[in-house]
NUKOLVO-972545 format. One record per residue (C-alpha): x, y, z; residue in three letters. Coordinates in Angstrom, 1 decimal. Example, Ala and Ser with C-alpha at 12.3 -4.5 7.8 and 13.67 -1.06 7.14 Angstrom:
BEGIN
rec c1:12.3; c2:-4.5; c3:7.8; aa:Ala
rec c1:13.7; c2:-1.1; c3:7.1; aa:Ser
***
This chain:
BEGIN
rec c1:-28.3; c2:-21.0; c3:5.6; aa:Met
rec c1:-30.2; c2:-20.4; c3:8.9; aa:Gly
rec c1:-29.6; c2:-17.6; c3:11.4; aa:Thr
rec c1:-28.1; c2:-20.1; c3:13.9; aa:Arg
rec c1:-25.5; c2:-21.3; c3:11.5; aa:Glu
rec c1:-24.6; c2:-17.8; c3:10.4; aa:Arg
rec c1:-24.2; c2:-16.7; c3:14.0; aa:Leu
rec c1:-22.0; c2:-19.7; c3:14.7; aa:Trp
rec c1:-19.7; c2:-19.0; c3:11.8; aa:Ile
rec c1:-19.6; c2:-15.3; c3:12.6; aa:Phe
rec c1:-18.9; c2:-16.0; c3:16.3; aa:Gly
rec c1:-16.1; c2:-18.5; c3:15.5; aa:Thr
rec c1:-14.3; c2:-15.9; c3:13.3; aa:Val
rec c1:-14.8; c2:-13.2; c3:15.9; aa:Leu
rec c1:-13.4; c2:-15.4; c3:18.7; aa:Ile
rec c1:-10.3; c2:-16.1; c3:16.5; aa:Leu
rec c1:-9.8; c2:-12.3; c3:16.2; aa:Leu
rec c1:-10.3; c2:-11.7; c3:19.9; aa:Leu
rec c1:-7.6; c2:-14.3; c3:20.7; aa:Leu
rec c1:-5.2; c2:-12.2; c3:18.6; aa:Gln
rec c1:-3.3; c2:-9.1; c3:19.4; aa:Gln
rec c1:-2.7; c2:-7.2; c3:16.4; aa:Ala
rec c1:-0.4; c2:-5.4; c3:14.0; aa:Leu
rec c1:1.7; c2:-2.2; c3:14.4; aa:Gly
rec c1:2.3; c2:-0.4; c3:11.1; aa:Ala
rec c1:0.1; c2:-1.5; c3:8.2; aa:Gly
rec c1:1.2; c2:-3.4; c3:5.2; aa:Leu
rec c1:1.2; c2:-1.2; c3:2.1; aa:Ser
rec c1:-1.6; c2:-2.1; c3:-0.3; aa:Glu
rec c1:0.4; c2:-2.8; c3:-3.5; aa:Ile
rec c1:-1.5; c2:-5.8; c3:-4.7; aa:Phe
rec c1:-3.5; c2:-5.9; c3:-8.0; aa:Ala
rec c1:-7.2; c2:-5.5; c3:-8.2; aa:Glu
rec c1:-9.0; c2:-8.8; c3:-8.8; aa:Gly
rec c1:-7.4; c2:-10.7; c3:-6.0; aa:Val
rec c1:-9.9; c2:-11.3; c3:-3.1; aa:Pro
rec c1:-8.6; c2:-9.8; c3:0.1; aa:Gly
rec c1:-6.2; c2:-7.4; c3:-1.6; aa:Phe
rec c1:-8.4; c2:-4.8; c3:-3.3; aa:Gly
rec c1:-6.9; c2:-1.3; c3:-3.2; aa:Thr
rec c1:-9.0; c2:1.1; c3:-5.2; aa:Ala
rec c1:-12.6; c2:1.6; c3:-4.2; aa:Pro
rec c1:-13.2; c2:4.6; c3:-6.5; aa:Gly
rec c1:-13.1; c2:4.4; c3:-10.3; aa:Val
rec c1:-11.1; c2:7.1; c3:-12.1; aa:Thr
rec c1:-10.4; c2:8.0; c3:-15.7; aa:Val
rec c1:-7.1; c2:6.0; c3:-15.4; aa:Gln
rec c1:-8.5; c2:2.9; c3:-13.7; aa:Ser
rec c1:-11.9; c2:2.4; c3:-15.2; aa:Arg
rec c1:-12.6; c2:-0.4; c3:-17.6; aa:Ser
rec c1:-12.0; c2:0.3; c3:-21.3; aa:Arg
rec c1:-13.3; c2:-2.7; c3:-23.2; aa:Pro
rec c1:-12.2; c2:-1.3; c3:-26.6; aa:Asp
rec c1:-8.7; c2:-0.7; c3:-25.3; aa:Ala
rec c1:-8.1; c2:-3.6; c3:-22.9; aa:Glu
rec c1:-6.5; c2:-6.9; c3:-23.8; aa:Thr
rec c1:-9.1; c2:-9.7; c3:-24.1; aa:Thr
rec c1:-8.5; c2:-12.1; c3:-21.2; aa:Pro
rec c1:-7.4; c2:-15.7; c3:-22.0; aa:Ile
rec c1:-10.2; c2:-18.1; c3:-21.0; aa:His
rec c1:-8.8; c2:-21.3; c3:-19.3; aa:Val
rec c1:-11.3; c2:-23.7; c3:-17.8; aa:Asp
rec c1:-13.5; c2:-21.0; c3:-16.2; aa:Gly
rec c1:-10.6; c2:-18.7; c3:-15.3; aa:Phe
rec c1:-9.6; c2:-15.4; c3:-16.9; aa:Leu
rec c1:-5.9; c2:-14.9; c3:-17.4; aa:Val
rec c1:-4.2; c2:-11.6; c3:-18.1; aa:Lys
rec c1:-0.4; c2:-11.6; c3:-18.8; aa:Pro
rec c1:1.4; c2:-8.3; c3:-19.2; aa:Arg
rec c1:4.9; c2:-7.2; c3:-20.1; aa:Phe
rec c1:6.6; c2:-3.8; c3:-19.5; aa:Glu
rec c1:9.8; c2:-2.2; c3:-20.7; aa:Glu
rec c1:11.0; c2:1.1; c3:-19.3; aa:Thr
rec c1:13.8; c2:3.5; c3:-20.1; aa:Ile
rec c1:14.5; c2:6.7; c3:-18.3; aa:Gly
rec c1:16.9; c2:9.0; c3:-16.4; aa:Tyr
rec c1:17.2; c2:9.6; c3:-12.6; aa:Asp
rec c1:19.3; c2:12.7; c3:-11.8; aa:Asp
rec c1:19.8; c2:11.8; c3:-8.1; aa:Asn
rec c1:19.8; c2:8.1; c3:-7.7; aa:Val
rec c1:21.2; c2:8.2; c3:-4.1; aa:Leu
rec c1:18.8; c2:10.9; c3:-3.0; aa:Ser
rec c1:21.6; c2:13.1; c3:-1.6; aa:Gly
rec c1:22.8; c2:16.7; c3:-1.7; aa:Pro
rec c1:25.5; c2:15.7; c3:-4.2; aa:Asp
rec c1:23.6; c2:14.6; c3:-7.3; aa:Arg
rec c1:24.6; c2:11.4; c3:-9.0; aa:Arg
rec c1:22.5; c2:10.7; c3:-12.0; aa:Gly
rec c1:22.1; c2:7.6; c3:-14.1; aa:Ser
rec c1:20.2; c2:6.2; c3:-17.0; aa:Trp
rec c1:18.0; c2:3.3; c3:-16.0; aa:Leu
rec c1:16.3; c2:0.4; c3:-17.8; aa:Val
rec c1:13.4; c2:-1.5; c3:-16.3; aa:Gly
rec c1:11.9; c2:-4.8; c3:-17.3; aa:Thr
rec c1:8.8; c2:-6.2; c3:-15.7; aa:Gly
rec c1:6.0; c2:-8.7; c3:-16.2; aa:Gly
rec c1:2.8; c2:-9.7; c3:-14.4; aa:Ser
rec c1:0.2; c2:-12.4; c3:-14.5; aa:Leu
rec c1:-3.4; c2:-11.9; c3:-13.2; aa:Leu
rec c1:-5.7; c2:-14.8; c3:-12.8; aa:Ile
rec c1:-9.3; c2:-14.4; c3:-11.9; aa:Gly
rec c1:-12.4; c2:-16.5; c3:-11.7; aa:Ser
rec c1:-15.5; c2:-15.9; c3:-13.9; aa:Gly
rec c1:-17.9; c2:-17.6; c3:-11.5; aa:Trp
rec c1:-21.4; c2:-16.3; c3:-10.7; aa:Ala
rec c1:-20.8; c2:-17.0; c3:-7.0; aa:Arg
rec c1:-17.6; c2:-17.2; c3:-5.0; aa:Asp
rec c1:-14.3; c2:-15.8; c3:-6.3; aa:Ala
rec c1:-10.7; c2:-16.7; c3:-6.8; aa:Phe
rec c1:-7.8; c2:-14.5; c3:-7.8; aa:Gly
rec c1:-4.0; c2:-14.7; c3:-8.1; aa:Ala
rec c1:-1.4; c2:-12.1; c3:-9.1; aa:Tyr
rec c1:2.3; c2:-12.6; c3:-9.8; aa:Phe
rec c1:4.7; c2:-9.9; c3:-10.8; aa:Ser
rec c1:8.5; c2:-9.3; c3:-11.2; aa:Ala
rec c1:10.3; c2:-6.0; c3:-11.9; aa:Ala
rec c1:14.0; c2:-5.6; c3:-12.6; aa:Asp
rec c1:15.6; c2:-2.1; c3:-12.6; aa:Thr
rec c1:19.1; c2:-1.6; c3:-13.8; aa:Arg
rec c1:20.9; c2:1.7; c3:-13.2; aa:Tyr
rec c1:23.6; c2:1.9; c3:-15.9; aa:Leu
rec c1:25.7; c2:4.6; c3:-14.2; aa:Gly
rec c1:25.1; c2:3.4; c3:-10.6; aa:Gln
rec c1:25.0; c2:-0.4; c3:-10.8; aa:Pro
rec c1:25.0; c2:-0.9; c3:-7.0; aa:Arg
rec c1:21.5; c2:0.7; c3:-6.9; aa:Gln
rec c1:20.1; c2:-2.0; c3:-9.3; aa:Ser
rec c1:17.3; c2:-4.2; c3:-7.8; aa:Arg
rec c1:14.8; c2:-6.9; c3:-8.6; aa:Thr
rec c1:11.4; c2:-6.9; c3:-6.9; aa:Asp
rec c1:8.6; c2:-9.4; c3:-7.0; aa:Gly
rec c1:5.2; c2:-10.1; c3:-5.5; aa:Thr
rec c1:2.8; c2:-13.0; c3:-5.4; aa:Ala
rec c1:-0.7; c2:-13.0; c3:-3.9; aa:Ser
rec c1:-3.6; c2:-15.5; c3:-3.9; aa:Val
rec c1:-7.0; c2:-14.9; c3:-2.5; aa:Gly
rec c1:-10.4; c2:-16.5; c3:-2.4; aa:Gly
rec c1:-14.0; c2:-15.7; c3:-1.4; aa:Ala
rec c1:-16.8; c2:-18.0; c3:-0.5; aa:Ile
rec c1:-20.4; c2:-16.8; c3:-0.5; aa:Asp
rec c1:-22.4; c2:-18.2; c3:2.4; aa:Ile
rec c1:-25.9; c2:-17.1; c3:2.0; aa:Gly
rec c1:-25.8; c2:-13.3; c3:2.1; aa:Arg
rec c1:-22.4; c2:-13.4; c3:3.9; aa:Asp
rec c1:-18.9; c2:-13.7; c3:2.4; aa:Arg
rec c1:-15.7; c2:-15.3; c3:3.8; aa:Leu
rec c1:-12.5; c2:-14.0; c3:2.3; aa:Thr
rec c1:-8.9; c2:-15.3; c3:2.7; aa:Val
rec c1:-5.7; c2:-13.9; c3:1.2; aa:Gly
rec c1:-2.1; c2:-14.9; c3:1.2; aa:Leu
rec c1:0.8; c2:-12.9; c3:-0.2; aa:Ala
rec c1:4.6; c2:-12.9; c3:-0.5; aa:His
rec c1:6.6; c2:-9.7; c3:-1.3; aa:Leu
rec c1:10.3; c2:-9.3; c3:-2.1; aa:Ser
rec c1:11.1; c2:-5.6; c3:-2.3; aa:Gln
rec c1:13.7; c2:-2.9; c3:-1.7; aa:His
rec c1:13.6; c2:0.2; c3:0.5; aa:Glu
rec c1:14.4; c2:3.3; c3:-1.4; aa:Asp
rec c1:16.7; c2:6.0; c3:0.2; aa:Arg
rec c1:14.2; c2:8.6; c3:-1.0; aa:Ser
rec c1:11.5; c2:7.4; c3:1.4; aa:Asp
rec c1:11.0; c2:9.3; c3:4.7; aa:Leu
rec c1:12.5; c2:7.3; c3:7.6; aa:Asn
rec c1:14.9; c2:5.5; c3:5.2; aa:Ala
rec c1:18.4; c2:4.6; c3:6.2; aa:Leu
rec c1:21.4; c2:6.3; c3:4.6; aa:Ala
rec c1:22.5; c2:3.0; c3:3.1; aa:Ser
rec c1:25.0; c2:2.6; c3:0.3; aa:Asp
rec c1:22.5; c2:0.4; c3:-1.7; aa:Arg
rec c1:18.8; c2:-0.3; c3:-1.4; aa:Pro
rec c1:17.9; c2:-2.4; c3:1.6; aa:Val
rec c1:16.2; c2:-5.6; c3:0.6; aa:Ala
rec c1:13.2; c2:-6.9; c3:2.6; aa:Phe
rec c1:10.5; c2:-9.5; c3:2.3; aa:Arg
rec c1:7.0; c2:-9.8; c3:3.7; aa:Val
rec c1:4.8; c2:-12.8; c3:4.1; aa:Asp
rec c1:1.2; c2:-11.8; c3:4.8; aa:Asp
rec c1:-2.0; c2:-13.7; c3:5.5; aa:Ala
rec c1:-5.5; c2:-12.2; c3:6.1; aa:Arg
rec c1:-9.0; c2:-13.3; c3:6.7; aa:Met
rec c1:-12.4; c2:-11.6; c3:7.0; aa:Ser
rec c1:-16.0; c2:-12.5; c3:7.3; aa:Tyr
rec c1:-18.7; c2:-10.1; c3:6.1; aa:Ala
rec c1:-21.9; c2:-10.9; c3:7.9; aa:Ala
rec c1:-25.0; c2:-9.0; c3:6.6; aa:Ser
rec c1:-27.9; c2:-8.1; c3:8.9; aa:Phe
rec c1:-30.3; c2:-6.1; c3:6.7; aa:Asp
rec c1:-28.7; c2:-2.6; c3:6.5; aa:Arg
rec c1:-25.9; c2:-3.5; c3:8.9; aa:Leu
rec c1:-22.8; c2:-5.3; c3:7.8; aa:Thr
rec c1:-20.3; c2:-6.5; c3:10.4; aa:Val
rec c1:-16.8; c2:-7.5; c3:9.1; aa:Val
rec c1:-14.4; c2:-9.1; c3:11.6; aa:Pro
rec c1:-11.0; c2:-9.5; c3:10.1; aa:Glu
rec c1:-7.5; c2:-10.7; c3:11.0; aa:Ala
rec c1:-4.1; c2:-10.3; c3:9.6; aa:Glu
rec c1:-0.6; c2:-11.6; c3:10.3; aa:Ile
rec c1:2.6; c2:-10.5; c3:8.6; aa:Ser
rec c1:6.2; c2:-11.4; c3:9.0; aa:Ser
rec c1:8.9; c2:-8.8; c3:7.9; aa:Trp
rec c1:12.6; c2:-9.7; c3:7.3; aa:His
rec c1:15.3; c2:-7.3; c3:6.2; aa:Tyr
rec c1:18.6; c2:-8.0; c3:4.4; aa:Gly
rec c1:21.9; c2:-6.5; c3:5.6; aa:Asp
rec c1:23.5; c2:-3.5; c3:4.0; aa:Thr
rec c1:26.4; c2:-1.0; c3:4.3; aa:Thr
rec c1:26.6; c2:2.6; c3:5.4; aa:Met
rec c1:29.6; c2:4.6; c3:4.2; aa:Leu
rec c1:31.2; c2:1.3; c3:3.4; aa:Gly
rec c1:30.7; c2:-0.1; c3:6.9; aa:Gln
rec c1:28.6; c2:-3.3; c3:7.4; aa:Phe
rec c1:25.2; c2:-2.7; c3:8.9; aa:Ala
rec c1:23.2; c2:-5.6; c3:10.1; aa:Arg
rec c1:19.4; c2:-5.1; c3:9.7; aa:Gln
rec c1:18.1; c2:-8.2; c3:11.6; aa:Gly
rec c1:17.0; c2:-5.9; c3:14.5; aa:Tyr
rec c1:14.1; c2:-4.8; c3:12.2; aa:Arg
rec c1:12.7; c2:-8.3; c3:11.7; aa:Asp
rec c1:9.3; c2:-8.6; c3:13.3; aa:Arg
rec c1:5.9; c2:-10.3; c3:13.3; aa:Thr
rec c1:2.9; c2:-8.1; c3:13.2; aa:Met
rec c1:-0.7; c2:-9.0; c3:14.1; aa:Leu
rec c1:-3.9; c2:-7.1; c3:13.6; aa:Arg
rec c1:-7.4; c2:-8.0; c3:14.6; aa:Gly
rec c1:-10.5; c2:-5.8; c3:14.2; aa:Gly
rec c1:-14.1; c2:-5.3; c3:13.3; aa:Thr
rec c1:-15.7; c2:-3.0; c3:10.8; aa:Thr
rec c1:-19.3; c2:-2.0; c3:11.2; aa:Phe
rec c1:-21.1; c2:-0.5; c3:8.1; aa:Arg
rec c1:-24.6; c2:0.8; c3:8.3; aa:Tyr
rec c1:-26.3; c2:1.7; c3:5.0; aa:Glu
rec c1:-28.7; c2:4.6; c3:5.6; aa:Trp
rec c1:-29.3; c2:5.0; c3:1.9; aa:Ala
rec c1:-28.1; c2:3.2; c3:-1.3; aa:Pro
rec c1:-24.3; c2:3.6; c3:-1.7; aa:Leu
rec c1:-24.1; c2:5.7; c3:1.5; aa:Arg
rec c1:-22.8; c2:4.1; c3:4.7; aa:Asn
rec c1:-21.8; c2:5.1; c3:8.2; aa:Leu
rec c1:-18.6; c2:3.2; c3:9.1; aa:Val
rec c1:-17.0; c2:2.4; c3:12.5; aa:Phe
rec c1:-13.7; c2:0.5; c3:12.8; aa:Val
rec c1:-12.0; c2:-0.9; c3:15.8; aa:Thr
rec c1:-8.6; c2:-2.6; c3:15.7; aa:Arg
rec c1:-6.2; c2:-4.3; c3:18.2; aa:Ala
rec c1:-2.5; c2:-4.1; c3:17.2; aa:Leu
rec c1:0.6; c2:-6.0; c3:18.2; aa:Ser
rec c1:4.3; c2:-6.2; c3:17.1; aa:Gln
rec c1:7.0; c2:-8.5; c3:18.2; aa:His
rec c1:10.6; c2:-8.0; c3:17.2; aa:Tyr
rec c1:12.6; c2:-11.2; c3:16.8; aa:Glu
rec c1:16.3; c2:-10.2; c3:17.4; aa:Thr
rec c1:16.6; c2:-6.9; c3:19.2; aa:Pro
rec c1:20.0; c2:-5.2; c3:19.4; aa:Leu
rec c1:22.0; c2:-6.0; c3:22.5; aa:Pro
rec c1:21.7; c2:-3.2; c3:25.0; aa:Gly
rec c1:18.8; c2:-1.5; c3:23.2; aa:Gln
rec c1:15.3; c2:-1.4; c3:24.7; aa:Pro
rec c1:12.7; c2:-3.7; c3:23.2; aa:Ser
rec c1:10.4; c2:-2.2; c3:20.5; aa:Leu
rec c1:7.6; c2:-4.7; c3:21.2; aa:Asn
rec c1:4.3; c2:-2.9; c3:21.6; aa:Ala
rec c1:0.5; c2:-3.2; c3:21.5; aa:Thr
rec c1:-1.9; c2:-0.7; c3:20.3; aa:Gly
rec c1:-5.6; c2:0.1; c3:19.8; aa:Tyr
rec c1:-7.4; c2:2.1; c3:17.1; aa:Gln
rec c1:-10.9; c2:3.4; c3:16.7; aa:Ala
rec c1:-12.2; c2:5.3; c3:13.7; aa:Leu
rec c1:-15.6; c2:6.7; c3:12.7; aa:Leu
rec c1:-16.6; c2:8.1; c3:9.3; aa:Gly
rec c1:-18.7; c2:7.8; c3:6.2; aa:Val
rec c1:-18.5; c2:6.1; c3:2.8; aa:Asp
rec c1:-20.6; c2:8.3; c3:0.5; aa:Tyr
rec c1:-21.1; c2:7.5; c3:-3.2; aa:Asp
rec c1:-23.2; c2:9.4; c3:-5.7; aa:Glu
rec c1:-22.5; c2:6.7; c3:-8.2; aa:Asp
rec c1:-21.1; c2:8.9; c3:-11.0; aa:Thr
rec c1:-20.0; c2:12.3; c3:-9.8; aa:Val
rec c1:-18.8; c2:12.1; c3:-6.2; aa:Trp
rec c1:-17.3; c2:9.5; c3:-3.9; aa:Arg
rec c1:-16.1; c2:10.4; c3:-0.4; aa:Ala
rec c1:-14.6; c2:8.1; c3:2.2; aa:Arg
rec c1:-13.4; c2:9.6; c3:5.4; aa:Met
rec c1:-12.5; c2:7.9; c3:8.7; aa:Leu
rec c1:-11.1; c2:9.9; c3:11.7; aa:Val
rec c1:-10.1; c2:8.5; c3:15.1; aa:Gly
rec c1:-7.3; c2:7.8; c3:17.4; aa:Gly
rec c1:-4.6; c2:5.3; c3:18.2; aa:Glu
rec c1:-2.7; c2:4.6; c3:21.4; aa:Thr
rec c1:0.5; c2:2.5; c3:21.3; aa:Arg
rec c1:2.0; c2:1.0; c3:24.5; aa:Gln
rec c1:5.6; c2:-0.2; c3:24.5; aa:Phe
rec c1:7.0; c2:-3.0; c3:26.6; aa:Val
rec c1:10.2; c2:-1.1; c3:27.4; aa:Ala
rec c1:9.7; c2:1.6; c3:30.1; aa:Pro
rec c1:12.2; c2:3.8; c3:28.2; aa:Gln
rec c1:9.5; c2:4.5; c3:25.6; aa:Tyr
rec c1:6.5; c2:6.4; c3:26.6; aa:Arg
rec c1:2.9; c2:5.4; c3:25.6; aa:Thr
rec c1:2.1; c2:7.4; c3:22.4; aa:His
rec c1:-1.3; c2:8.6; c3:21.4; aa:Ala
rec c1:-2.2; c2:10.3; c3:18.2; aa:Ala
rec c1:-5.0; c2:11.2; c3:15.9; aa:Met
rec c1:-5.2; c2:8.9; c3:12.9; aa:Ile
rec c1:-7.2; c2:9.2; c3:9.7; aa:Ala
rec c1:-7.9; c2:7.7; c3:6.3; aa:Glu
rec c1:-9.6; c2:9.7; c3:3.6; aa:Gly
rec c1:-10.4; c2:9.7; c3:-0.1; aa:Glu
rec c1:-12.4; c2:12.1; c3:-2.3; aa:Leu
rec c1:-13.1; c2:11.4; c3:-5.9; aa:Thr
rec c1:-14.9; c2:13.9; c3:-8.2; aa:Trp
rec c1:-15.8; c2:13.3; c3:-11.8; aa:Asn
rec c1:-17.0; c2:16.7; c3:-13.1; aa:Pro
rec c1:-17.3; c2:15.1; c3:-16.6; aa:Thr
rec c1:-17.0; c2:11.7; c3:-18.0; aa:Gly
rec c1:-13.5; c2:12.6; c3:-19.2; aa:Met
rec c1:-12.0; c2:14.2; c3:-16.0; aa:Thr
rec c1:-11.4; c2:12.8; c3:-12.6; aa:Thr
rec c1:-10.0; c2:14.7; c3:-9.6; aa:Val
rec c1:-8.9; c2:12.5; c3:-6.7; aa:Arg
rec c1:-7.6; c2:13.5; c3:-3.3; aa:Ala
rec c1:-6.3; c2:11.1; c3:-0.6; aa:Thr
rec c1:-4.9; c2:11.6; c3:2.8; aa:Met
rec c1:-3.6; c2:9.3; c3:5.6; aa:Thr
rec c1:-2.3; c2:9.8; c3:9.1; aa:Arg
rec c1:-0.8; c2:6.8; c3:11.0; aa:Thr
rec c1:1.7; c2:5.7; c3:13.6; aa:Ile
rec c1:4.5; c2:3.8; c3:11.8; aa:Glu
rec c1:7.6; c2:1.8; c3:12.9; aa:Asp
rec c1:11.0; c2:3.5; c3:12.5; aa:Ala
rec c1:14.0; c2:2.0; c3:10.7; aa:Ala
rec c1:16.6; c2:3.5; c3:13.1; aa:Gln
rec c1:18.1; c2:2.0; c3:16.1; aa:Glu
rec c1:16.7; c2:3.2; c3:19.4; aa:Gly
rec c1:13.7; c2:5.0; c3:17.7; aa:Val
rec c1:10.3; c2:3.6; c3:18.7; aa:Ser
rec c1:8.3; c2:5.0; c3:15.7; aa:Gly
rec c1:7.0; c2:8.1; c3:14.1; aa:Phe
rec c1:3.7; c2:9.8; c3:13.2; aa:Thr
rec c1:3.3; c2:9.8; c3:9.4; aa:Tyr
rec c1:1.0; c2:12.2; c3:7.6; aa:Thr
rec c1:0.5; c2:12.3; c3:3.8; aa:Ala
rec c1:-1.8; c2:13.8; c3:1.3; aa:Gly
rec c1:-2.0; c2:13.7; c3:-2.5; aa:Lys
rec c1:-4.1; c2:15.4; c3:-5.2; aa:Leu
rec c1:-4.3; c2:14.0; c3:-8.7; aa:Gly
rec c1:-6.1; c2:14.9; c3:-11.9; aa:Ile
rec c1:-6.7; c2:12.5; c3:-14.8; aa:Asp
rec c1:-8.1; c2:13.7; c3:-18.1; aa:His
rec c1:-9.1; c2:11.9; c3:-21.3; aa:Glu
rec c1:-7.6; c2:14.3; c3:-23.8; aa:Leu
rec c1:-8.8; c2:12.0; c3:-26.7; aa:Met
rec c1:-10.3; c2:8.6; c3:-26.7; aa:Arg
rec c1:-6.9; c2:7.0; c3:-26.9; aa:Asp
rec c1:-4.8; c2:9.7; c3:-25.1; aa:Val
rec c1:-4.9; c2:10.2; c3:-21.3; aa:Leu
rec c1:-3.0; c2:12.8; c3:-19.3; aa:Ile
rec c1:-2.5; c2:13.1; c3:-15.6; aa:Asn
rec c1:-0.9; c2:15.4; c3:-13.0; aa:Ala
rec c1:-0.4; c2:15.1; c3:-9.3; aa:Ser
rec c1:1.1; c2:16.8; c3:-6.3; aa:Thr
rec c1:1.8; c2:15.4; c3:-2.8; aa:Gly
rec c1:3.1; c2:16.2; c3:0.7; aa:Leu
rec c1:4.5; c2:13.9; c3:3.3; aa:Arg
rec c1:5.6; c2:14.5; c3:6.9; aa:His
rec c1:7.2; c2:12.3; c3:9.5; aa:Ala
rec c1:7.5; c2:13.3; c3:13.2; aa:Ala
rec c1:9.7; c2:10.9; c3:15.1; aa:Phe
rec c1:8.8; c2:10.0; c3:18.6; aa:Leu
rec c1:12.4; c2:10.5; c3:19.9; aa:Gln
rec c1:12.7; c2:13.9; c3:18.1; aa:Gly
rec c1:13.4; c2:15.0; c3:14.6; aa:Gly
rec c1:11.1; c2:15.7; c3:11.6; aa:Gln
rec c1:11.2; c2:15.1; c3:7.8; aa:Gln
rec c1:9.0; c2:16.7; c3:5.1; aa:Thr
rec c1:8.8; c2:15.5; c3:1.5; aa:Gly
rec c1:7.1; c2:17.2; c3:-1.5; aa:Gln
rec c1:6.4; c2:15.6; c3:-4.8; aa:Ser
rec c1:4.8; c2:16.5; c3:-8.2; aa:Ala
rec c1:4.4; c2:14.8; c3:-11.4; aa:Gly
rec c1:2.9; c2:14.8; c3:-14.9; aa:Val
rec c1:2.3; c2:12.0; c3:-17.4; aa:Gly
rec c1:0.7; c2:11.1; c3:-20.7; aa:Ile
rec c1:-0.5; c2:7.6; c3:-21.9; aa:Thr
rec c1:-1.3; c2:6.6; c3:-25.5; aa:Trp
rec c1:-3.6; c2:3.6; c3:-25.8; aa:Leu
rec c1:-2.0; c2:2.3; c3:-29.0; aa:Phe
rec c1:-4.4; c2:-0.6; c3:-29.4; aa:Asn
rec c1:-5.8; c2:-3.4; c3:-27.3; aa:Arg
rec c1:-2.4; c2:-5.0; c3:-26.7; aa:Ser
rec c1:-0.1; c2:-2.0; c3:-26.4; aa:Ala
rec c1:0.1; c2:1.3; c3:-24.6; aa:Arg
rec c1:3.0; c2:3.8; c3:-24.2; aa:Val
rec c1:3.3; c2:6.2; c3:-21.3; aa:Ser
rec c1:5.8; c2:9.0; c3:-20.5; aa:Ala
rec c1:6.1; c2:10.4; c3:-17.0; aa:Thr
rec c1:8.1; c2:13.1; c3:-15.2; aa:Tyr
rec c1:8.3; c2:13.2; c3:-11.4; aa:Asp
rec c1:10.1; c2:15.5; c3:-9.1; aa:Leu
rec c1:10.5; c2:15.1; c3:-5.3; aa:Ser
rec c1:12.3; c2:16.8; c3:-2.5; aa:Ala
rec c1:13.0; c2:16.0; c3:1.2; aa:Val
rec c1:13.9; c2:18.5; c3:3.9; aa:His
rec c1:14.3; c2:18.3; c3:7.7; aa:Gly
rec c1:16.4; c2:16.3; c3:10.1; aa:Ala
rec c1:15.5; c2:12.8; c3:11.2; aa:Gly
rec c1:17.1; c2:10.6; c3:13.8; aa:Pro
rec c1:20.6; c2:9.2; c3:13.6; aa:Leu
rec c1:21.3; c2:7.2; c3:10.4; aa:Asn
rec c1:18.4; c2:8.6; c3:8.3; aa:Thr
rec c1:19.2; c2:9.3; c3:4.7; aa:Ala
rec c1:20.6; c2:12.7; c3:3.8; aa:Ala
rec c1:18.0; c2:15.5; c3:3.5; aa:Thr
rec c1:17.8; c2:18.8; c3:1.8; aa:Gly
rec c1:17.8; c2:17.3; c3:-1.7; aa:Tyr
rec c1:15.7; c2:17.3; c3:-4.9; aa:Ala
rec c1:15.3; c2:14.5; c3:-7.4; aa:Arg
rec c1:13.9; c2:14.4; c3:-10.9; aa:Asp
rec c1:12.9; c2:11.1; c3:-12.7; aa:Val
rec c1:11.8; c2:10.9; c3:-16.4; aa:Ala
rec c1:10.5; c2:7.6; c3:-17.8; aa:Leu
rec c1:9.1; c2:6.2; c3:-20.9; aa:Val
rec c1:7.3; c2:2.8; c3:-20.5; aa:Thr
rec c1:5.9; c2:0.4; c3:-23.1; aa:Val
rec c1:3.3; c2:-2.0; c3:-21.8; aa:Arg
rec c1:2.2; c2:-5.1; c3:-23.8; aa:Leu
rec c1:-0.7; c2:-7.4; c3:-23.0; aa:Gly
rec c1:-1.1; c2:-10.8; c3:-24.6; aa:Leu
***
């Protein structure tokens, strides 16, 4: 393909992005690897790396690779409602997923479908069923690549999350998401304009037995931006990111100021990979968010995304991640909060078929209308790779939340322990 055609395609995508205003809070990356447009793990760890001798052989269907999985979990949660008065319950979880990927030399296609049902035997009102579906494709155009992804999520909001409402049962929500990007390669420089639109809808709930409508949280979020990557050496890049953000709330509460807002982000950093030992990705910048309602002041904050992976040996991985963003609040009359989170995890291959891991994390939410919440977490786990088709894992996680958020946030000053045993089968 000639330079003129490449520039025409690149310019068309860029114009589409400039016509957009963009998204407020980001959509959590919970999709599976292997679906173009929804990749989530740039670094390979002891837990995530390929293990041909312990992985299920994919089913080949007309040029596609199919990976079905089934999981069964049993465990105990000693504080299901995440409150100061502990209410424990045994739980049983059943889940399945299907990953479809292309085996083509050029271009790519992927699809992922999953469902997970969790039953709390002692607290049946807390039971839930979640599901996801995502489809993505990539087309190679000369040295460039056009990627498109679509997704639908049906999830529930947990009371243990920072900023969560003090609801009597998990708040159901669904998200429909579409995204597109075009990676244009110019020697060492790669320019990636991208666009995303997502629609969020929340189900109603109750608080202390009283009906609580959640339609005021329904919103459409847009994001447009461009990423510039300059490779000064193999696997080592300078990265500059600009984004325009927008959020539009569909049914605001009567008498409450509008939460509609636009924002702008700029981040600068590096993506550094030593191939086997170190991988570092760090972006630091700022965001400003301007609200339509004069009652809410313009908010500016430092934002950041970071990941550091260290493989001191082939059997151990140490991974640290951090993020700082401006997020949307769940409470009425609260325009948002600054969210900061960090996590440190260690994976170790104790034996060829036994993996162990440990992690610790810290989260903090500073609400723009006052109030703060802080959460701590820690966990350990062990996985036994029984054979190609089966693995068994046992995990123990503890968490705690302290501080005072705005009105109607879930109770704080509590601790929660969850122990699980999971059997995963692959066909």
